[in-house]
C-alpha positions as CSV (number, residue, x, y, z in Angstrom):
1,M,34.6,45.5,232.7
2,T,37.0,42.6,232.4
3,P,37.6,40.8,229.1
4,N,35.7,37.8,230.6
5,E,32.7,40.0,231.5
6,K,32.7,41.5,228.0
7,T,32.7,38.0,226.5
8,K,29.7,37.0,228.7
9,V,27.8,40.1,227.4
10,L,28.5,39.1,223.8
11,I,27.5,35.5,224.4
12,E,24.3,36.6,226.1
13,A,23.4,38.9,223.2
14,L,24.1,36.4,220.5
15,P,20.8,34.5,220.5
16,Y,18.8,37.7,220.5
17,I,20.9,39.0,217.6
18,E,20.1,35.8,215.7
19,R,16.4,35.9,216.6
20,Y,15.8,39.5,215.4
21,H,18.1,39.5,212.4
22,N,16.1,40.6,209.3
23,K,13.0,41.0,211.5
24,T,11.0,44.2,212.0
25,V,10.9,46.0,215.3
26,V,8.6,49.0,215.9
27,I,9.9,51.5,218.4
28,K,7.8,54.3,219.8
29,L,9.8,57.2,221.2
30,G,7.8,59.1,223.9
31,G,7.7,62.8,224.1
32,N,9.1,62.7,227.6
33,A,12.1,60.8,226.3
34,M,13.1,63.3,223.7
35,S,15.8,64.7,226.0
36,E,17.5,61.3,225.7
37,I,17.1,61.0,221.9
38,R,20.8,60.8,221.4
39,N,20.9,57.4,223.3
40,A,17.8,56.2,221.5
41,T,19.3,57.0,218.1
42,E,22.6,55.3,218.9
43,D,20.7,52.2,219.9
44,I,18.6,52.3,216.7
45,A,21.7,52.7,214.6
46,F,23.2,49.6,216.3
47,L,20.0,47.6,215.6
48,K,20.1,48.6,212.0
49,R,23.7,47.7,211.6
50,I,23.2,44.1,212.9
51,G,20.4,43.5,210.3
52,I,17.2,44.5,212.2
53,K,14.5,46.4,210.4
54,V,13.5,49.4,212.5
55,V,10.4,51.6,212.3
56,V,10.2,54.6,214.6
57,V,6.9,56.3,215.7
58,H,7.3,59.3,217.9
59,G,5.1,61.3,220.3
60,G,5.6,64.9,221.5
61,G,3.3,65.6,224.4
62,P,5.5,67.9,226.4
63,E,6.5,70.0,223.4
64,I,2.9,70.2,222.3
65,D,1.9,71.4,225.8
66,K,4.5,74.2,225.6
67,E,3.3,75.3,222.2
68,L,-0.3,75.4,223.4
69,K,0.7,77.4,226.5
70,K,2.2,80.0,224.1
71,L,-1.1,80.1,222.3
72,G,-3.1,80.4,225.6
73,I,-4.7,77.0,225.1
74,A,-5.1,74.8,228.2
75,P,-4.5,71.0,227.4
76,K,-7.5,68.8,227.9
77,F,-7.3,65.0,228.1
78,I,-10.1,62.3,228.1
79,N,-8.9,58.9,229.2
80,G,-5.3,59.8,228.3
81,L,-6.2,61.2,224.9
82,R,-5.7,64.8,224.0
83,Y,-8.8,66.8,222.9
84,T,-8.0,68.3,219.6
85,D,-9.6,71.1,217.6
86,E,-8.5,73.1,214.5
87,K,-6.1,75.3,216.4
88,I,-4.6,72.4,218.3
89,I,-4.2,70.2,215.2
90,K,-2.1,72.9,213.5
91,A,0.1,73.2,216.6
92,V,0.4,69.4,216.8
93,E,1.5,69.2,213.2
94,K,4.0,72.0,213.7
95,I,5.6,70.2,216.7
96,F,5.5,66.8,215.1
97,Q,7.3,68.1,212.0
98,R,10.0,69.6,214.2
99,I,10.5,66.3,216.2
100,N,10.4,64.1,213.1
101,K,13.0,66.3,211.4
102,R,15.2,66.1,214.6
103,I,15.0,62.3,214.7
104,V,15.7,61.9,211.0
105,G,18.7,64.2,211.3
106,K,20.1,62.4,214.3
107,L,19.8,59.0,212.6
108,K,21.4,60.3,209.4
109,S,24.3,61.8,211.4
110,K,25.0,58.2,212.5
111,G,25.0,56.9,209.0
112,V,21.6,55.4,209.1
113,K,19.4,55.7,205.9
114,T,16.3,57.4,207.3
115,I,13.1,58.8,205.8
116,S,10.1,60.7,207.1
117,A,7.2,58.5,206.3
118,V,4.1,60.7,205.8
119,N,0.5,60.1,204.9
120,C,0.6,56.4,205.8
121,I,-2.2,56.3,208.3
122,D,-5.9,56.6,207.3
123,V,-8.4,57.4,210.0
124,R,-12.0,58.4,210.8
125,Q,-13.1,60.6,213.7
126,K,-12.8,58.6,217.0
127,S,-15.6,60.6,218.8
128,K,-17.1,64.0,218.8
129,D,-16.1,64.5,222.4
130,L,-12.4,64.3,221.4
131,G,-12.7,66.5,218.4
132,L,-10.0,65.9,215.7
133,V,-8.7,62.7,217.2
134,G,-8.5,59.9,214.7
135,E,-9.4,56.2,214.9
136,I,-7.1,54.2,212.6
137,T,-8.8,52.5,209.7
138,K,-5.8,51.5,207.6
139,I,-2.0,51.5,207.7
140,D,-0.3,51.9,204.3
141,K,1.9,48.9,204.9
142,D,3.0,48.7,201.3
143,K,4.6,52.1,201.5
144,L,6.3,51.2,204.8
145,L,7.5,47.8,203.5
146,K,8.9,49.5,200.4
147,H,10.9,51.9,202.7
148,L,12.2,48.9,204.8
149,A,13.1,46.9,201.7
150,S,15.1,49.9,200.4
151,G,17.1,49.9,203.7
152,Y,15.5,53.0,205.3
153,V,14.3,53.5,208.9
154,P,10.9,55.1,208.5
155,V,10.1,57.8,211.1
156,I,6.4,58.3,211.5
157,S,4.5,61.2,213.1
158,P,1.1,60.1,214.5
159,I,-1.0,62.2,212.2
160,G,-3.9,60.5,210.3
161,I,-5.6,61.5,207.1
162,G,-9.4,61.4,207.0
163,K,-12.1,62.5,204.6
164,Q,-11.4,65.5,202.5
165,N,-7.8,65.3,203.5
166,Q,-8.7,66.4,207.1
167,R,-5.7,65.9,209.5
168,Y,-6.4,64.1,212.8
169,N,-4.3,63.7,215.9
170,I,-3.6,60.1,216.9
171,N,-2.2,58.7,220.1
172,A,1.3,57.7,219.2
173,D,1.2,54.5,221.3
174,T,-1.9,53.4,219.4
175,A,-0.3,54.2,216.1
176,A,2.8,52.3,216.9
177,S,0.8,49.2,217.9
178,R,-1.3,49.3,214.7
179,I,1.8,49.7,212.6
180,A,3.5,46.8,214.4
181,V,0.5,44.5,213.6
182,A,0.2,45.7,210.0
183,L,3.9,45.0,209.4
184,A,3.9,41.6,211.3
185,A,6.6,43.0,213.5
186,E,8.5,40.7,215.8
187,K,8.5,43.3,218.6
188,L,6.9,46.5,219.8
189,T,8.8,48.6,222.3
190,I,7.3,51.7,223.8
191,L,9.7,54.2,225.4
192,T,8.3,56.3,228.2
193,N,9.6,58.3,231.2
194,V,9.0,55.7,233.8
195,D,10.4,52.3,234.4
196,G,7.3,50.4,233.3
197,V,4.0,49.4,235.0
198,V,4.3,50.1,238.7
199,I,1.5,48.8,241.0
200,G,1.9,50.0,244.6
201,D,5.7,50.3,244.9
202,N,6.4,47.2,242.7
203,L,7.6,47.4,239.1
204,L,6.1,44.5,237.2
205,S,8.5,42.7,234.9
206,H,5.4,41.1,233.3
207,I,1.7,42.0,233.3
208,D,-1.0,39.8,231.7
209,F,-4.1,41.1,229.9
210,K,-6.5,40.2,232.8
211,T,-4.4,42.0,235.4
212,A,-3.8,45.0,233.2
213,K,-7.5,45.5,232.5
214,R,-8.3,45.1,236.2
215,E,-5.6,47.6,237.2
216,I,-6.9,50.1,234.6
217,K,-10.4,49.7,236.0
218,N,-9.1,50.1,239.6
219,G,-7.3,53.3,238.6
220,N,-3.8,52.0,239.4
221,I,-2.9,52.2,235.7
222,N,-4.1,55.7,234.7
223,N,-3.6,58.8,232.6
224,G,-1.1,58.4,229.8
225,M,-0.2,54.9,230.8
226,I,-3.6,53.6,229.8
227,P,-3.1,53.9,226.0
228,K,0.4,52.5,226.4
229,V,-0.7,49.3,228.1
230,E,-3.7,49.0,225.7
231,A,-1.4,49.4,222.7
232,C,0.7,46.6,224.0
233,I,-2.3,44.4,224.6
234,Y,-3.6,45.1,221.1
235,A,-0.2,44.2,219.6
236,V,0.2,40.9,221.5
237,K,-3.5,40.0,220.9
238,N,-2.9,40.4,217.1
239,K,0.2,38.1,216.9
240,C,3.0,40.5,217.6
241,P,5.2,38.2,219.7
242,K,6.7,40.8,222.1
243,A,5.5,44.1,223.5
244,H,7.4,46.1,226.1
245,L,7.2,49.3,228.1
246,I,10.6,50.7,229.1
247,N,12.2,53.8,230.5
248,G,13.6,55.8,227.6
249,L,15.5,58.0,230.0
250,I,17.8,55.1,230.9
251,P,20.9,55.2,228.6
252,H,20.8,52.5,226.0
253,S,17.5,51.1,227.4
254,L,16.6,49.6,224.0
255,L,19.8,47.5,224.0
256,L,19.4,46.4,227.6
257,E,15.8,45.3,226.9
258,I,16.4,43.5,223.7
259,F,19.8,41.9,224.2
260,T,19.9,40.8,227.8
261,D,18.2,37.8,229.5
262,K,16.9,39.9,232.4
263,G,15.8,42.9,230.3
264,I,14.2,46.0,231.8
265,G,10.7,47.5,232.0
266,T,7.4,45.7,231.7
267,E,6.5,43.0,229.1
268,V,2.8,42.7,228.4
269,V,1.8,39.1,227.9
270,Y,-1.3,37.1,227.2
271,K,-1.1,35.4,230.5
272,N,1.8,35.1,233.0
273,G,4.1,32.3,232.1
274,N,3.7,33.0,228.3
275,K,6.6,35.2,227.2
């Protein structure tokens, strides 16, 4: 890259740096993107150093599947959500603790003040068919705001607390969207293992609510992509200005999405033309 090209990159990034300075960004790291966690944590460290408040929510689907296989339990999903019973919730907690510790450790190694934020999601049972899957009733935003005010990056596992301290599994995309809304975040970015929403062979740079709901109904948006798209819709509908789906396997995808005019992935918008 020539000096002139480097200058253009910095000039292009400047308005975005100004826009997000001292604002909150919620980043959901997908289980499939864990192999590229080094790039994600480098990006998060960069965001933190330029004055952006970052909250991380992580998934862990592939590692949970491996753990359940060891236990002889076949994964079962209903509309993209994992059926969870007592044995499964114990396995889920074990894996989430491992992933959370890994993310916290990686961020700390890059000089970022980081904390594992626990017991900040209250839930009730979502449905009997799903077992111990929680529907979020409250986010402890005061706890999270206190962490942010103290300069920490909270790292949150999607485990909810119900009646009698019962633990519930929560879809990580859903948790990230509720947290983004509760904290009045400027942006929600969901990292996954695909480039975004693909209809046919076309990657959509934007998708509006109406189109998204139609494509879910038609089966073109399916499986685990359903809760991701629905999470983005919820966030935008509830006044989160920006919600994106991007490929976490692309090196420095967070920086490319946030600080370039073209961006990457798919932005979910109220209607096309409204960014």
